N, C-alpha and C positions, 0 to 999 in steps of 0.2 A: 512712829518711837513703838519698835515690840515691847511687849507685858517684861515682865522681870520677872522671873518665876524664883518665891523664896528662896532661902540657902536650912537646910537642917538646925536644930540648935543653934541657930547666929544670925535673930529679926537684925541683923544691919546690914550683912552679905545679898547681894544675890545674887541670880547669874543670869547675861544678855540670851534667851535660845538662835540667834544665830548667832552667835559668835564662839557658844558659850564661855563666854569672860566671865567672872567674877567680881564686881563692880560692892564701891558697899555704897549703901542708899542710908546711911546718919548725916543729915545734914548737920549739924553738933560737934561732930569727931572733924567733917569738910573744913565748915571755918574755923576749929580751932586748928587745922594744921596750914589752913594758911595765915591764919596771922601766926606761926611759933615759923615758919618759913619768911615771911614778911621780916621776922625780928630776927632772924638772924641775917638777912642779908641788909637790914638796916646795921643788923650792928660789926656787921662785915664791912661796910662799908665806914662805920665809925672809925676802925681799924688801920682800916688799908690809910684814913685823909691823916691819922697820928700819926700814922710811920712816915708819908711824903711829910707832913709840917718836921718832923724830927732832924728826918736831912737833912731837908732844907735850911732850919736853924742848926744839922753839925756845917757845915756850909761854910755856912753866914759864919759861926766862928771860928773855921781854918782864914775866912777871908779878912774878917778878926787877925788875927794873930799872925799873918802874913803882914799885913799892913805896922803890926805894932815892929815886929820884929825889922820890917826896910829904916822902920825910924826911929829903931835904938839905933840900928844901924847910920845912920847920918851923926 
């Protein structure tokens, strides 16, 4: 692996001399970013599950209304 070159005035960043890319070398920030991403994905999954649950309840309630209307008509 190529040795990264430090960036002046920013100890958390370094430059890859082969690609000239600037990369973060702060492992704490990287861990925090990964944790934040994991939390966002979990929250989005929970929100999607809640949406599906609400849709299911709406459908079931509609079916119950239809059944009640049929019972009243008889």
